[in-house]
C-alpha positions as a Markdown table, in Angstrom:
| # | Residue | x | y | z |
|---|---|---|---|---|
| 1 | Met | 18.9 | -0.7 | 3.4 |
| 2 | Ile | 17.6 | -3.5 | 5.8 |
| 3 | Ile | 16.6 | -6.5 | 4.3 |
| 4 | Leu | 14.6 | -8.9 | 6.7 |
| 5 | Gln | 11.7 | -11.2 | 6.7 |
| 6 | Tyr | 9.0 | -10.0 | 9.2 |
| 7 | Phe | 7.8 | -12.8 | 11.6 |
| 8 | Ile | 4.3 | -11.6 | 12.4 |
| 9 | Ser | 1.3 | -13.6 | 13.6 |
| 10 | His | -0.2 | -16.0 | 10.8 |
| 11 | Tyr | -3.5 | -15.3 | 12.4 |
| 12 | Asn | -3.5 | -11.7 | 11.0 |
| 13 | Lys | -3.5 | -13.2 | 7.7 |
| 14 | Glu | -6.5 | -15.5 | 8.5 |
| 15 | Cys | -8.7 | -12.4 | 9.0 |
| 16 | Glu | -8.2 | -11.4 | 5.3 |
| 17 | Leu | -8.2 | -7.7 | 6.4 |
| 18 | Thr | -6.9 | -5.7 | 3.2 |
| 19 | Phe | -5.9 | -2.0 | 3.3 |
| 20 | Pro | -6.7 | 0.1 | 0.2 |
| 21 | Glu | -4.0 | 0.8 | -2.4 |
| 22 | Asp | -3.9 | 4.5 | -1.6 |
| 23 | Ile | -4.8 | 6.3 | 1.6 |
| 24 | Thr | -3.8 | 9.8 | 2.6 |
| 25 | Ile | -2.1 | 10.5 | 6.0 |
| 26 | Tyr | -2.4 | 14.3 | 7.0 |
| 27 | Asp | -0.5 | 15.2 | 9.9 |
| 28 | Thr | -1.7 | 17.8 | 12.4 |
| 29 | Thr | 1.2 | 18.0 | 14.9 |
| 30 | Leu | 1.8 | 21.6 | 14.1 |
| 31 | Arg | -2.0 | 22.4 | 14.7 |
| 32 | Asp | -3.7 | 19.9 | 16.9 |
| 33 | Gly | -0.4 | 18.8 | 18.5 |
| 34 | Glu | 0.3 | 22.5 | 19.3 |
| 35 | Gln | -3.2 | 22.6 | 21.2 |
| 36 | Thr | -1.6 | 20.5 | 23.7 |
| 37 | Pro | -1.7 | 22.5 | 27.0 |
| 38 | Gly | 1.5 | 24.4 | 27.7 |
| 39 | Val | 2.9 | 23.8 | 24.1 |
| 40 | Cys | 3.9 | 26.7 | 21.8 |
| 41 | Phe | 6.3 | 25.9 | 18.9 |
| 42 | Ser | 8.5 | 28.8 | 17.7 |
| 43 | Phe | 8.7 | 29.9 | 14.0 |
| 44 | Asp | 11.9 | 27.8 | 13.6 |
| 45 | Glu | 10.6 | 24.8 | 15.3 |
| 46 | Lys | 7.4 | 24.7 | 13.2 |
| 47 | Leu | 9.7 | 25.0 | 9.9 |
| 48 | Glu | 12.1 | 22.4 | 11.0 |
| 49 | Ile | 9.2 | 19.9 | 12.0 |
| 50 | Ala | 7.4 | 20.5 | 8.8 |
| 51 | Arg | 10.8 | 19.7 | 6.9 |
| 52 | Lys | 11.3 | 16.6 | 8.8 |
| 53 | Leu | 7.7 | 15.5 | 8.2 |
| 54 | Asp | 8.3 | 16.1 | 4.4 |
| 55 | Gln | 11.6 | 14.1 | 4.5 |
| 56 | Phe | 9.3 | 11.3 | 6.1 |
| 57 | Lys | 7.3 | 11.6 | 2.8 |
| 58 | Ile | 4.0 | 12.7 | 4.6 |
| 59 | His | 1.1 | 13.4 | 2.3 |
| 60 | Gln | -0.4 | 16.5 | 3.9 |
| 61 | Ile | 0.7 | 18.9 | 6.6 |
| 62 | Glu | -1.8 | 20.7 | 8.5 |
| 63 | Ala | 0.5 | 23.7 | 9.2 |
| 64 | Gly | -1.5 | 25.8 | 11.6 |
| 65 | Phe | -4.6 | 27.8 | 12.4 |
| 66 | Pro | -3.9 | 31.1 | 10.5 |
| 67 | Ile | -6.5 | 33.5 | 12.0 |
| 68 | Val | -5.2 | 32.7 | 15.6 |
| 69 | Ser | -2.4 | 35.2 | 15.5 |
| 70 | Glu | -0.1 | 37.2 | 13.1 |
| 71 | Lys | 2.9 | 35.1 | 14.2 |
| 72 | Glu | 0.9 | 31.9 | 13.4 |
| 73 | Lys | -0.1 | 33.2 | 9.8 |
| 74 | Glu | 4.0 | 33.8 | 9.3 |
| 75 | Ser | 5.0 | 30.5 | 10.3 |
| 76 | Val | 2.1 | 29.0 | 8.2 |
| 77 | Lys | 3.0 | 31.1 | 5.1 |
| 78 | Ala | 6.8 | 30.0 | 5.7 |
| 79 | Ile | 5.9 | 26.4 | 5.5 |
| 80 | Ala | 3.6 | 27.0 | 2.4 |
| 81 | Asn | 6.5 | 28.7 | 0.7 |
| 82 | Glu | 9.1 | 26.3 | 1.7 |
| 83 | Gly | 8.8 | 24.0 | -1.5 |
| 84 | Leu | 7.8 | 21.0 | 0.2 |
| 85 | Asp | 6.5 | 18.1 | -1.6 |
| 86 | Ala | 3.6 | 17.7 | 0.9 |
| 87 | Thr | 0.2 | 19.4 | 0.6 |
| 88 | Ile | 0.0 | 22.3 | 2.9 |
| 89 | Leu | -3.3 | 22.8 | 4.7 |
| 90 | Gly | -4.6 | 25.5 | 7.2 |
| 91 | Leu | -7.4 | 25.1 | 9.6 |
| 92 | Thr | -10.4 | 27.5 | 9.5 |
| 93 | Arg | -13.5 | 28.1 | 11.0 |
| 94 | Thr | -16.6 | 28.1 | 8.7 |
| 95 | Lys | -16.0 | 31.9 | 8.4 |
| 96 | Thr | -14.8 | 33.9 | 5.3 |
| 97 | Glu | -12.3 | 35.9 | 7.3 |
| 98 | Asp | -10.8 | 32.6 | 8.4 |
| 99 | Ile | -10.3 | 31.5 | 4.8 |
| 100 | Asp | -9.0 | 34.8 | 3.7 |
| 101 | Ala | -6.2 | 34.4 | 6.5 |
| 102 | Ala | -5.3 | 31.0 | 5.1 |
| 103 | Leu | -5.4 | 32.5 | 1.6 |
| 104 | Asp | -2.9 | 35.0 | 2.8 |
| 105 | Cys | -0.6 | 32.3 | 3.9 |
| 106 | Asp | -0.6 | 30.6 | 0.3 |
| 107 | Val | -1.7 | 27.3 | 1.6 |
| 108 | Asp | -2.7 | 24.6 | -1.0 |
| 109 | Gly | -6.1 | 24.0 | 1.0 |
| 110 | Val | -8.1 | 24.3 | 4.2 |
| 111 | Ile | -9.8 | 22.2 | 6.7 |
| 112 | Thr | -13.0 | 24.1 | 7.7 |
| 113 | Phe | -15.1 | 23.0 | 10.5 |
| 114 | Val | -18.1 | 23.7 | 12.6 |
| 115 | Gly | -19.7 | 21.8 | 15.4 |
| 116 | Thr | -22.5 | 19.4 | 14.5 |
| 117 | Ser | -23.4 | 17.5 | 17.7 |
| 118 | Asp | -26.5 | 18.7 | 19.7 |
| 119 | Ile | -24.3 | 19.7 | 22.6 |
| 120 | His | -22.0 | 21.9 | 20.4 |
| 121 | Leu | -24.8 | 23.5 | 18.5 |
| 122 | Asp | -26.7 | 24.3 | 21.7 |
| 123 | His | -24.0 | 25.3 | 24.0 |
| 124 | Lys | -21.0 | 26.4 | 22.0 |
| 125 | Met | -22.5 | 27.7 | 18.7 |
| 126 | His | -25.9 | 28.5 | 19.9 |
| 127 | Ile | -27.2 | 27.9 | 16.4 |
| 128 | Thr | -29.6 | 25.6 | 14.8 |
| 129 | Arg | -28.8 | 22.5 | 12.6 |
| 130 | Gln | -30.0 | 24.5 | 9.6 |
| 131 | Asp | -27.6 | 27.4 | 10.5 |
| 132 | Ala | -24.8 | 25.0 | 10.7 |
| 133 | Ile | -25.5 | 23.7 | 7.1 |
| 134 | Asn | -25.7 | 27.1 | 5.9 |
| 135 | Leu | -22.2 | 28.0 | 7.4 |
| 136 | Cys | -20.8 | 24.9 | 5.6 |
| 137 | Glu | -22.3 | 25.9 | 2.3 |
| 138 | Thr | -20.8 | 29.4 | 2.4 |
| 139 | Ala | -17.5 | 28.3 | 3.6 |
| 140 | Val | -17.1 | 25.5 | 1.2 |
| 141 | Asp | -18.3 | 27.7 | -1.8 |
| 142 | Tyr | -16.0 | 30.6 | -0.8 |
| 143 | Ala | -12.8 | 28.3 | -0.3 |
| 144 | Lys | -13.5 | 26.4 | -3.6 |
| 145 | Asp | -14.2 | 29.9 | -5.6 |
| 146 | His | -10.6 | 30.5 | -4.3 |
| 147 | Gly | -9.0 | 27.6 | -6.0 |
| 148 | Leu | -8.2 | 25.8 | -2.7 |
| 149 | Phe | -8.5 | 22.1 | -1.8 |
| 150 | Val | -11.3 | 21.9 | 0.8 |
| 151 | Ala | -12.0 | 19.4 | 3.4 |
| 152 | Phe | -15.1 | 20.0 | 5.6 |
| 153 | Ser | -14.9 | 18.8 | 9.1 |
| 154 | Ala | -17.9 | 18.0 | 11.4 |
| 155 | Glu | -16.7 | 18.6 | 15.0 |
| 156 | Asp | -17.9 | 16.1 | 17.4 |
| 157 | Ala | -19.2 | 14.0 | 14.5 |
| 158 | Thr | -19.1 | 10.9 | 16.6 |
| 159 | Arg | -21.8 | 12.4 | 18.9 |
| 160 | Thr | -23.9 | 13.8 | 16.1 |
| 161 | Asp | -27.2 | 12.3 | 14.7 |
| 162 | Ile | -26.3 | 10.2 | 11.6 |
| 163 | Glu | -29.1 | 11.6 | 9.5 |
| 164 | Phe | -27.9 | 15.1 | 10.2 |
| 165 | Leu | -24.4 | 14.1 | 9.4 |
| 166 | Lys | -25.4 | 12.6 | 6.2 |
| 167 | Arg | -27.2 | 15.9 | 5.3 |
| 168 | Ile | -24.5 | 18.3 | 6.1 |
| 169 | Tyr | -21.8 | 16.1 | 4.4 |
| 170 | Gly | -24.0 | 16.0 | 1.4 |
| 171 | Lys | -24.2 | 19.9 | 1.4 |
| 172 | Ala | -20.3 | 20.0 | 1.5 |
| 173 | Glu | -20.3 | 17.4 | -1.3 |
| 174 | Glu | -22.8 | 19.3 | -3.4 |
| 175 | Cys | -20.6 | 22.5 | -3.1 |
| 176 | Gly | -17.6 | 20.8 | -4.3 |
| 177 | Ala | -15.6 | 19.9 | -1.1 |
| 178 | Asp | -12.7 | 17.5 | -1.8 |
| 179 | Arg | -13.0 | 15.7 | 1.3 |
| 180 | Val | -15.1 | 15.4 | 4.6 |
| 181 | His | -13.9 | 14.6 | 8.0 |
| 182 | Ile | -15.4 | 12.7 | 11.0 |
| 183 | Ala | -14.0 | 14.4 | 14.2 |
| 184 | Asp | -14.2 | 12.2 | 17.2 |
| 185 | Thr | -13.8 | 15.3 | 19.5 |
| 186 | Thr | -13.9 | 13.6 | 22.9 |
| 187 | Gly | -12.4 | 10.3 | 21.7 |
| 188 | Ala | -16.0 | 8.7 | 22.6 |
| 189 | Ile | -16.3 | 6.2 | 19.9 |
| 190 | Thr | -15.5 | 2.5 | 20.0 |
| 191 | Pro | -13.9 | 0.5 | 17.1 |
| 192 | Gln | -17.2 | -1.2 | 16.6 |
| 193 | Gly | -18.7 | 2.3 | 16.5 |
| 194 | Ile | -16.4 | 3.8 | 13.8 |
| 195 | Asp | -16.8 | 0.8 | 11.6 |
| 196 | Tyr | -20.5 | 1.3 | 11.7 |
| 197 | Leu | -20.2 | 5.0 | 11.2 |
| 198 | Val | -18.0 | 5.1 | 8.3 |
| 199 | Lys | -19.7 | 2.2 | 6.4 |
| 200 | Glu | -23.1 | 4.3 | 6.7 |
| 201 | Leu | -21.5 | 7.3 | 5.5 |
| 202 | Val | -19.5 | 5.9 | 2.4 |
| 203 | Lys | -22.9 | 4.3 | 1.3 |
| 204 | Asp | -23.9 | 7.8 | 0.3 |
| 205 | Leu | -21.0 | 9.7 | -0.3 |
| 206 | Lys | -19.0 | 9.9 | -3.6 |
| 207 | Leu | -15.9 | 12.2 | -2.2 |
| 208 | Asp | -13.4 | 10.8 | 0.3 |
| 209 | Leu | -13.9 | 10.6 | 4.0 |
| 210 | Ala | -11.3 | 11.1 | 6.5 |
| 211 | Val | -11.1 | 10.4 | 10.2 |
| 212 | His | -9.6 | 12.5 | 13.0 |
| 213 | Leu | -9.5 | 10.7 | 16.1 |
| 214 | His | -8.7 | 11.5 | 19.7 |
| 215 | Asn | -7.1 | 9.2 | 22.1 |
| 216 | Asp | -9.1 | 9.9 | 25.4 |
| 217 | Phe | -10.0 | 5.9 | 25.8 |
| 218 | Gly | -6.5 | 4.9 | 24.2 |
| 219 | Leu | -8.4 | 3.9 | 20.9 |
| 220 | Ala | -7.1 | 6.5 | 18.6 |
| 221 | Val | -4.8 | 4.2 | 16.4 |
| 222 | Ile | -7.0 | 1.2 | 16.3 |
| 223 | Asn | -10.0 | 3.4 | 15.4 |
| 224 | Ser | -8.1 | 4.8 | 12.6 |
| 225 | Ile | -7.3 | 1.5 | 11.4 |
| 226 | Val | -10.8 | 0.3 | 11.6 |
| 227 | Gly | -12.0 | 3.4 | 10.0 |
| 228 | Val | -9.8 | 2.8 | 7.0 |
| 229 | Leu | -10.7 | -0.7 | 6.7 |
| 230 | Ala | -14.3 | 0.3 | 6.7 |
| 231 | Gly | -13.7 | 2.8 | 3.9 |
| 232 | Ala | -12.1 | 6.1 | 5.0 |
| 233 | Lys | -9.6 | 7.4 | 2.6 |
| 234 | Ala | -7.5 | 9.8 | 5.0 |
| 235 | Val | -6.4 | 9.5 | 8.5 |
| 236 | Ser | -5.2 | 12.3 | 10.8 |
| 237 | Thr | -2.1 | 11.9 | 13.0 |
| 238 | Thr | 0.2 | 13.7 | 15.4 |
| 239 | Val | 4.0 | 12.8 | 16.1 |
| 240 | Asn | 4.1 | 11.1 | 19.6 |
| 241 | Gly | 0.4 | 11.2 | 19.6 |
| 242 | Ile | 0.3 | 14.8 | 21.1 |
| 243 | Gly | -2.7 | 17.0 | 21.3 |
| 244 | Glu | -5.5 | 18.1 | 23.3 |
| 245 | Arg | -6.2 | 16.1 | 26.5 |
| 246 | Ala | -5.0 | 12.6 | 25.8 |
| 247 | Gly | -3.9 | 13.4 | 22.3 |
| 248 | Asn | -4.6 | 12.2 | 18.8 |
| 249 | Ala | -3.6 | 8.9 | 16.8 |
| 250 | Ser | 0.1 | 8.5 | 17.0 |
| 251 | Leu | 1.7 | 8.8 | 13.4 |
| 252 | Glu | 4.6 | 6.4 | 14.3 |
| 253 | Glu | 2.2 | 3.7 | 15.9 |
| 254 | Leu | -0.2 | 3.9 | 13.0 |
| 255 | Ile | 2.4 | 3.8 | 10.2 |
| 256 | Met | 4.3 | 0.9 | 11.7 |
| 257 | Ala | 1.0 | -1.1 | 12.4 |
| 258 | Ile | 0.0 | -0.6 | 8.9 |
| 259 | Lys | 3.3 | -1.4 | 7.7 |
| 260 | Ile | 4.2 | -4.6 | 9.7 |
| 261 | Leu | 0.8 | -5.9 | 10.9 |
| 262 | Tyr | -1.2 | -5.5 | 7.9 |
| 263 | Gly | 1.7 | -5.6 | 5.3 |
| 264 | Lys | 0.8 | -2.5 | 3.4 |
| 265 | Asp | 3.7 | 0.2 | 2.6 |
| 266 | Tyr | 2.5 | 3.4 | 1.5 |
| 267 | Gly | 6.1 | 4.5 | 0.7 |
| 268 | Phe | 6.9 | 6.6 | 4.2 |
| 269 | Lys | 10.6 | 6.8 | 5.1 |
| 270 | Thr | 10.2 | 5.2 | 8.4 |
| 271 | Lys | 14.1 | 5.6 | 9.1 |
| 272 | Tyr | 13.2 | 8.9 | 10.0 |
| 273 | Ile | 10.7 | 8.3 | 12.7 |
| 274 | Lys | 13.0 | 8.5 | 15.8 |
| 275 | Glu | 14.4 | 11.7 | 14.5 |
| 276 | Leu | 11.1 | 13.1 | 13.9 |
| 277 | Ser | 9.7 | 11.9 | 17.3 |
| 278 | Asp | 12.9 | 13.2 | 19.3 |
| 279 | Leu | 12.5 | 16.7 | 17.3 |
| 280 | Val | 8.8 | 17.1 | 18.4 |
| 281 | Ser | 9.5 | 15.9 | 22.0 |
| 282 | Lys | 12.2 | 18.5 | 22.1 |
| 283 | Ala | 10.2 | 21.4 | 20.6 |
| 284 | Ser | 7.0 | 20.6 | 22.6 |
| 285 | Gly | 8.9 | 19.9 | 26.0 |
| 286 | Leu | 7.0 | 16.7 | 26.2 |
| 287 | Pro | 9.2 | 13.8 | 26.9 |
| 288 | Ile | 8.7 | 10.4 | 25.3 |
| 289 | Pro | 7.6 | 7.6 | 27.7 |
| 290 | Tyr | 10.1 | 4.9 | 28.0 |
| 291 | Asn | 7.6 | 2.4 | 27.1 |
| 292 | Lys | 6.0 | 4.4 | 24.0 |
| 293 | Pro | 5.6 | 1.9 | 21.4 |
| 294 | Val | 7.9 | 2.6 | 18.2 |
| 295 | Val | 10.0 | 5.5 | 19.7 |
| 296 | Gly | 10.3 | 4.7 | 23.5 |
| 297 | Asn | 13.8 | 4.2 | 24.8 |
| 298 | Asn | 12.8 | 0.7 | 26.2 |
| 299 | Val | 11.3 | -0.7 | 22.7 |
| 300 | Phe | 14.6 | -2.3 | 21.8 |
| 301 | Arg | 16.3 | -2.8 | 25.1 |
| 302 | His | 16.6 | -6.3 | 26.6 |
| 303 | Glu | 17.8 | -7.1 | 30.2 |
| 304 | Ser | 16.3 | -10.6 | 30.9 |
| 305 | Gly | 18.8 | -13.1 | 30.6 |
| 306 | Ile | 16.4 | -15.5 | 28.6 |
| 307 | His | 15.6 | -12.8 | 26.4 |
| 308 | Val | 19.0 | -11.6 | 25.7 |
| 309 | Asp | 20.3 | -15.2 | 24.9 |
| 310 | Ala | 17.6 | -15.3 | 22.2 |
| 311 | Val | 18.0 | -11.9 | 20.9 |
| 312 | Ile | 21.7 | -12.5 | 20.4 |
| 313 | Glu | 21.0 | -15.4 | 18.2 |
| 314 | Glu | 17.9 | -14.1 | 16.7 |
| 315 | Pro | 16.6 | -10.7 | 17.3 |
| 316 | Leu | 13.1 | -11.3 | 15.9 |
| 317 | Cys | 12.5 | -13.8 | 18.9 |
| 318 | Tyr | 11.7 | -10.7 | 21.0 |
| 319 | Glu | 11.4 | -7.8 | 18.4 |
| 320 | Pro | 8.6 | -7.6 | 15.9 |
| 321 | Tyr | 11.0 | -5.9 | 13.4 |
| 322 | Leu | 14.6 | -4.6 | 13.4 |
| 323 | Pro | 15.2 | -1.3 | 15.1 |
| 324 | Glu | 17.1 | 0.3 | 12.3 |
| 325 | Leu | 13.6 | 0.3 | 10.4 |
| 326 | Val | 12.5 | 3.2 | 12.6 |
| 327 | Gly | 16.0 | 4.8 | 13.3 |
| 328 | Gln | 16.4 | 3.2 | 16.8 |
| 329 | Lys | 19.1 | 0.9 | 18.0 |
| 330 | Arg | 19.1 | -2.3 | 20.0 |
| 331 | Gln | 20.6 | -2.2 | 23.5 |
| 332 | Leu | 21.3 | -5.0 | 25.8 |
| 333 | Val | 21.1 | -3.6 | 29.4 |
| 334 | Leu | 22.8 | -5.3 | 32.3 |
| 335 | Gly | 20.9 | -5.8 | 35.6 |
| 336 | Lys | 19.6 | -8.3 | 37.9 |
| 337 | His | 18.2 | -10.5 | 35.3 |
| 338 | Ser | 21.2 | -10.7 | 33.1 |
| 339 | Gly | 23.1 | -13.9 | 32.5 |
| 340 | Cys | 26.4 | -15.0 | 31.2 |
| 341 | Arg | 25.7 | -14.5 | 27.7 |
| 342 | Ala | 24.6 | -11.1 | 28.0 |
| 343 | Val | 27.7 | -10.0 | 30.1 |
| 344 | Arg | 29.9 | -11.8 | 27.4 |
| 345 | Ala | 28.3 | -9.8 | 24.7 |
| 346 | Lys | 29.1 | -6.7 | 26.6 |
| 347 | Leu | 32.6 | -7.9 | 27.4 |
| 348 | Asn | 33.1 | -8.2 | 23.7 |
| 349 | Glu | 31.7 | -5.0 | 22.9 |
| 350 | Cys | 34.2 | -3.3 | 25.4 |
| 351 | Glu | 37.0 | -5.5 | 24.1 |
| 352 | Leu | 37.6 | -7.2 | 27.3 |
| 353 | Asp | 38.7 | -10.7 | 28.1 |
| 354 | Val | 38.0 | -12.6 | 31.1 |
| 355 | Thr | 38.3 | -16.5 | 32.2 |
| 356 | Asp | 34.9 | -18.4 | 32.6 |
| 357 | Asp | 35.5 | -18.0 | 36.5 |
| 358 | Glu | 35.8 | -14.4 | 36.2 |
| 359 | Leu | 32.7 | -14.4 | 34.0 |
| 360 | Ile | 30.6 | -16.2 | 36.7 |
| 361 | Glu | 31.8 | -13.6 | 39.2 |
| 362 | Ile | 31.3 | -10.5 | 37.2 |
| 363 | Val | 27.6 | -11.7 | 36.5 |
| 364 | Arg | 27.2 | -12.1 | 40.2 |
| 365 | Gln | 28.5 | -8.7 | 40.8 |
| 366 | Val | 26.3 | -7.1 | 38.3 |
| 367 | Lys | 23.1 | -8.7 | 39.8 |
| 368 | Lys | 24.4 | -7.7 | 43.2 |
| 369 | Gln | 25.0 | -4.1 | 42.5 |
| 370 | Arg | 21.8 | -3.6 | 40.5 |
| 371 | Glu | 19.7 | -4.9 | 43.3 |
| 372 | Glu | 21.5 | -2.4 | 45.6 |
| 373 | Gly | 20.3 | 0.3 | 43.3 |
| 374 | Lys | 23.3 | 1.2 | 41.0 |
| 375 | Tyr | 22.6 | 1.5 | 37.4 |
| 376 | Ile | 25.1 | -0.5 | 35.4 |
| 377 | Asn | 26.4 | 1.7 | 32.8 |
| 378 | Asp | 29.7 | 1.1 | 30.9 |
| 379 | Lys | 31.8 | 2.8 | 33.6 |
| 380 | Val | 30.3 | 0.8 | 36.4 |
| 381 | Phe | 30.6 | -2.3 | 34.3 |
| 382 | Lys | 34.2 | -1.8 | 33.5 |
| 383 | Glu | 34.9 | -1.1 | 37.3 |
| 384 | Ile | 33.4 | -4.5 | 38.1 |
| 385 | Val | 35.5 | -6.2 | 35.8 |
| 386 | Lys | 38.6 | -4.3 | 36.9 |
| 387 | Asn | 38.0 | -5.5 | 40.4 |
| 388 | Thr | 37.1 | -8.9 | 39.4 |
| 389 | Lys | 40.2 | -9.4 | 37.6 |
| 390 | Lys | 42.6 | -8.2 | 40.6 |
């Protein structure tokens, strides 16, 4: 167990932004994440990811879209019958045949959706607003009659007339829905916009509101945070932020921002974050960018001599939290910016002893060889030391 004091900006506390005691994180890596172009998880990969999400203590897993195919149904059913602690959800359109497919999978609940913006109603659905309300009513009634947890999602909600949103969410509530979702389908809302929208909606709603936010403008995580602060009680995420186009709100970024910056711990086992990230990266075939927050390879790597000197003495000088908290490890990298202290640390790690004069020459050679394009791994470093001591 890691015991440490987090050194975060005291200005955060001055804002007096308080997270609710309980929120629900429902992860859609296995559904929306798999809708990333070119991604198709195998049966075994889906099951393994679900198990790891459950080990992480995720609250709800959106396991898939059962109506898509027989293999999709098989994998969703297997996850539902795996005995996981997480609530297992399936996605459905507002059609009884979709809900029947989900019921066949033994899921605990469904997220049933319909487009609500005028552009979706006119150009995708080819229906009226009243038709959409009727579809919502039929689907929610049917799913509740079959004993399911039901979340109703308004697709493209952030480009939907707010009075119509209130009407259709009100109908979902009237029919017994457990939760309603704002889907920012094109990532088109700003933090100020989501703050306004959530506050307006929760005035009239007695059931929980969730946010499902896309990352087209890089705002999915901050919009999720603002949405919760405004009154949303559930948030959708994906591991590594994968998903359609620019993806969804990143699970690891959201959880760590809430835990470290806002000081709210919802009991997630963050030590499994890196394992979960690597698992999804391998299964999806999507590499993790080196500079990806929380899970990127460079997040806890240090090369600059000034930085390394400070990190050796007190890691929190240049790290907002210790790497072990998310299953990462600190790495001191040798290169053109390295100084004597970093090289001495590497020598100690390799159990090599040199004189002060030799140390200065080794530092010079490290800088020279790196500038010539050679990566200074352990083998190269030991060769430099060997040649210096001749």
